C-alpha positions in Angstrom: 106.2 112.6 89.7 104.1 113.8 86.5 107.0 116.7 85.8 109.8 114.7 86.5 108.9 112.0 84.3 108.2 114.8 81.7 111.7 116.6 82.4 113.2 113.0 81.5 111.3 112.4 78.4 112.3 115.8 77.0 115.5 114.7 77.8 115.8 111.6 75.7 113.7 113.2 73.2 110.9 110.7 74.1 107.6 112.2 72.3 103.7 110.8 72.8 104.0 109.3 69.3 107.3 107.0 70.6 105.0 106.0 73.6 102.1 104.7 71.3 104.5 103.2 69.0 106.2 101.0 71.6 103.5 100.2 73.6 101.7 98.9 70.4 105.2 96.7 68.8 105.0 95.4 72.5 101.0 94.7 73.5 99.9 93.9 70.1 102.2 91.0 69.5 101.8 89.6 72.7 98.5 89.9 73.1 98.0 87.7 69.3 100.5 85.0 70.4 98.6 85.1 73.6 95.2 84.7 72.0 96.0 82.1 69.2 95.4 78.5 69.8 98.4 77.2 71.3 98.6 74.0 68.2 99.2 76.6 65.7 102.5 77.5 66.7 105.5 75.1 66.9 107.8 77.4 68.6 108.6 77.5 72.4 105.2 79.3 74.1 105.9 82.8 75.1 106.2 82.6 79.2 107.2 85.4 81.4 111.1 85.1 80.3 109.9 85.6 76.7 107.6 88.6 77.6 110.7 90.7 79.6 113.0 89.7 76.6 110.3 90.9 74.1 109.5 93.9 76.3 113.5 94.9 76.5 114.0 94.6 72.9 111.3 97.1 72.1 112.4 99.6 74.8 114.9 101.1 72.4 112.2 102.3 70.0 111.8 105.0 72.7 114.9 106.4 72.0 115.3 105.8 68.4 115.3 109.1 67.2 118.4 110.4 69.5 119.9 107.2 69.6 118.9 105.1 66.2 122.6 103.1 65.9 122.7 102.3 69.6 118.8 101.3 69.7 119.1 99.0 66.9 122.4 97.0 68.2 120.7 96.5 71.8 118.1 95.5 70.3 119.5 93.1 68.1 121.3 91.3 71.3 118.2 90.8 73.0 116.4 89.3 70.0 120.0 87.1 69.5 118.8 85.6 73.5 115.3 85.6 72.3 115.6 83.4 69.3 118.1 81.6 70.4 115.9 79.9 73.3 113.3 79.7 69.9 110.6 81.7 71.0 108.4 82.6 68.7 110.0 84.4 65.9 107.9 86.3 64.2 106.9 88.7 66.5 110.0 90.4 66.9 110.1 91.3 63.0 108.3 94.7 63.2 110.7 96.1 65.9 113.8 95.9 64.0 112.1 96.9 61.0 110.8 100.0 62.7 114.3 100.7 64.0 116.1 99.8 60.8 113.8 102.3 59.1 115.1 104.8 61.8 118.9 104.3 61.0 118.2 104.7 57.5 115.9 108.0 57.9 118.7 109.5 60.0 122.1 108.0 59.4 124.1 107.9 56.4 123.9 105.7 53.4 127.4 103.7 54.8 125.9 103.4 58.6 122.2 102.0 56.8 124.5 99.2 55.0 126.5 98.3 58.0 123.4 98.0 60.5 121.7 96.3 57.8 124.5 93.8 57.6 124.8 93.3 60.7 121.1 92.8 61.7 121.2 90.0 58.6 123.9 88.0 60.0 122.6 88.4 63.8 119.2 87.4 62.8 120.8 84.8 60.7 123.0 82.9 63.4 120.5 83.4 66.5 117.9 81.4 64.1 120.0 78.7 63.3 121.1 77.7 67.1 118.1 75.9 68.2 117.5 74.4 64.8 121.0 73.0 64.4 120.4 72.9 60.5 120.2 74.8 57.5 118.8 77.9 57.4 115.2 77.7 55.2 113.2 80.1 53.2 110.8 80.0 56.5 113.7 82.1 58.0 115.1 83.8 54.9 112.3 85.5 53.9 111.4 88.2 56.6 115.2 89.6 56.0 113.7 90.9 52.6 111.8 93.2 55.4 115.1 94.8 56.9 115.9 95.5 52.9 112.6 97.3 52.4 112.8 99.8 55.5 116.2 100.3 54.7 115.4 101.3 50.9 112.4 103.1 52.7 114.3 105.0 55.0 116.6 106.3 52.6 113.6 107.4 50.2 111.9 109.4 53.0 115.3 110.7 53.5 116.0 112.1 50.0 112.3 113.4 50.0 112.8 115.4 53.3 116.1 117.0 51.8 114.4 117.9 48.7 111.8 119.6 50.3 114.4 121.3 52.9 116.3 122.4 49.4 113.3 123.6 47.7 112.3 125.9 50.5 115.8 127.2 51.4 115.5 128.2 47.7 112.3 129.6 48.0 113.6 131.6 51.2 116.6 133.3 49.3 114.5 134.2 46.5 111.8 135.8 48.4 114.9 137.5 50.7 116.3 138.9 46.8 112.8 140.0 46.0 112.7 142.3 49.2 116.1 143.6 48.9 115.4 144.6 45.2 112.3 146.2 46.4 114.1 147.8 49.4 117.2 149.5 47.1 114.6 150.3 44.3 111.8 152.4 46.2 113.0 152.7 49.9 116.7 153.5 49.6 115.6 155.8 46.7 113.4 158.0 48.0 116.0 158.6 51.3 118.9 159.1 49.4 116.3 162.4 47.7 115.6 163.3 51.2 119.4 163.2 52.6 120.0 165.3 49.4 117.8 167.8 50.0 117.8 168.1 53.5 121.8 168.4 53.1 121.3 171.3 50.4 119.0 173.3 52.0 121.0 173.0 55.6 123.8 174.6 53.4 122.1 177.2 51.4 120.3 178.3 55.2 123.8 178.4 57.0 124.8 181.0 54.0 121.9 183.2 55.6 124.2 184.5 58.5 122.2 187.7 58.4 118.8 186.0 59.6 119.3 184.1 63.1 115.6 183.0 62.8 116.9 180.5 60.3 118.9 178.7 62.6 116.6 176.4 63.9 115.4 175.5 60.6 119.1 174.8 59.7 119.4 172.8 62.5 116.6 170.3 61.7 117.5 170.0 58.1 121.1 168.9 59.5 119.1 166.6 61.9 117.2 165.1 58.7 120.6 164.8 56.7 122.0 163.1 59.4 118.9 160.7 60.5 118.7 159.7 56.8 122.3 159.0 56.6 122.3 156.6 59.3 119.4 155.2 58.1 121.3 154.5 54.9 123.9 153.0 56.6 121.4 150.7 58.2 119.9 150.1 55.2 122.6 148.7 53.3 123.2 146.5 56.3 120.2 144.8 55.9 120.7 144.5 52.3 123.7 142.8 52.4 122.0 140.5 55.1 119.0 139.5 52.9 121.7 139.1 50.1 124.1 136.7 51.8 126.7 139.3 51.7 128.4 138.1 55.1 131.4 139.4 54.6 130.1 143.2 53.5 128.0 143.1 56.7 131.4 142.7 58.7 132.1 145.9 57.2 129.1 147.9 58.8 129.3 149.0 62.3 126.1 146.8 64.3 124.3 149.2 66.7 124.9 148.4 70.7 124.5 150.2 74.1 126.8 152.8 73.2 124.9 154.2 70.3 121.7 155.2 73.2 123.6 158.4 73.4 123.4 159.4 69.2 119.6 158.2 69.8 118.9 160.7 72.8 120.8 163.2 71.0 118.6 162.9 67.6 115.4 162.0 69.5 116.1 165.2 71.5 117.0 167.1 68.1 113.3 166.5 66.7 111.6 168.0 69.8 111.5 165.9 72.8 114.1 166.1 75.5 115.7 162.7 76.3 117.7 161.8 78.9 119.9 159.1 79.2 120.6 157.1 82.5 123.2 154.3 83.2 122.8 152.3 86.2 125.3 150.0 87.9 128.6 148.8 86.4 128.5 148.5 82.7 130.1 145.3 81.1 129.8 143.8 77.7 127.2 141.8 76.5 126.6 139.4 74.0 125.9 141.3 70.8 122.4 140.0 70.1 121.6 141.5 73.7 123.0 144.7 72.6 121.3 144.9 69.4 117.9 143.9 70.8 117.9 146.3 73.7 119.3 149.5 71.3 116.4 148.5 68.6 113.6 148.1 71.4 114.7 152.1 72.6 114.8 153.1 69.2 111.2 151.8 68.7 110.0 153.0 72.0 111.3 156.5 71.2 110.2 156.6 67.9 106.9 155.9 69.1 107.2 158.6 71.4 107.7 161.2 69.0 104.9 159.8 66.5 102.2 159.1 68.9 102.8 160.8 73.0 102.6 164.7 72.4 105.2 164.2 74.8 108.0 166.8 75.8 110.2 165.2 77.8 111.3 161.3 77.8 113.8 159.0 79.7 115.8 156.0 78.9 117.1 154.4 81.7 119.9 151.5 81.3 120.6 149.5 84.7 123.2 146.7 84.8 122.4 143.9 87.7 124.5 140.6 88.6 122.0 138.1 86.3 120.3 140.4 84.4 120.4 143.9 82.5 117.1 146.2 82.5 116.2 148.9 79.9 113.0 151.4 80.6 111.8 154.1 78.4 109.1 156.5 80.1 107.7 159.7 78.8 105.4 162.2 80.0 102.5 162.1 77.3 99.2 161.0 76.8 100.0 157.3 77.9 98.2 154.3 76.6 94.6 155.2 76.7 94.6 158.3 74.6 97.5 157.7 72.1 98.1 155.3 69.5 101.5 154.0 70.7 100.1 150.3 71.1 98.8 150.4 67.3 100.3 148.6 64.3 103.5 146.4 64.6 106.1 148.2 67.0 105.1 146.3 70.3 104.6 143.1 68.5 107.9 143.7 67.0 109.7 144.6 70.5 108.2 141.5 72.4 109.5 139.0 69.5 112.9 140.9 70.2 113.2 140.6 73.5 111.9 136.6 73.9 114.7 136.1 71.1 117.2 136.7 73.7 115.2 135.3 76.4 113.9 138.7 77.6 110.6 139.8 79.0 108.9 142.9 77.6 106.3 145.4 79.8 104.4 148.1 78.3 101.6 150.2 79.9 101.2 153.3 81.5 103.8 154.8 83.6 103.2 155.3 87.3 103.0 159.2 86.7 101.5 159.5 83.4 103.1 158.9 79.6 103.6 155.5 78.5 106.5 153.2 79.9 108.0 150.2 78.0 110.9 148.2 80.3 112.5 145.3 79.2 114.7 142.5 81.4 117.4 140.3 79.5 119.2 137.7 81.7 122.5 137.6 81.0 124.3 134.6 83.2 127.9 134.6 83.0 128.2 137.8 81.4 131.3 139.2 81.2 
């Protein structure tokens, strides 16, 4: 039962604070009226019907965040019946004030003005019915609280908008600073590496008389190609940081089709990588393909840097409702290698969670290290 109630509360957007506020708005006024001497109250004594109407008028406070206007309209309708029966009027005021404040905070200025007007009209009409006379100051004065609630809600809404705008501006400034640092430092050094590797490889290619130079030339070509790829991805990252969405669209985003090239590049630097694809391949959401590619890239980077491995296996398996990626090697495993240090594993885990997946890392069954990620893909075509 507790689980069902919790799910229902989440569905309607009801939090613990909403429950406490609703209980306070209902119980405190009732307790105060029942505790006061009867001769202090000129209105009709609060009975079972009055308490029921009070509870019905207070209940919309629970869902005011998700349905602010509907909650206020329902509350006003019940309050009109309550006031027409001449029950104690004042105890209804806090509920209406809270709901008007919520409407003002969460909706537009026009909606707020309209709802305040409806609230004032409803209270005036319902208060005049039992008295059958003109409305006095004792009825009009509480209506000022409606204006206070509306103005307070608008002020808080503007304050929140200002804070959000300030936060967004700071984020944009920080992104531009990072973009400048990446461009001025990292991109410059990668360009230097790419240029020197390309020139050295070209010079070695001309030395056809010495076959021992061929492996060195091949390694330099690999460095040049890899640095070119890094530069392309860095440009895409810089475009994202600067908010140049049009420029981003011109650069290809990594996907699972790039696993073969990733395996070839890793093989070229000394670790023999085998790529296996099981099941029937199918297009996946772009976010999933990018995530799996990046996890495979980071896993193979760790293999080269930390595992001291000679071979690695990248296995991609398509299932009906999920896709699995596993990278294993024949290196030293978790106990001796530093593959779990730094931010690599944490970054892979964050990437997996961002698409609803689960990452598992640890020693492989026959030695070495294992990185496995499973991502659900319901309804994938």
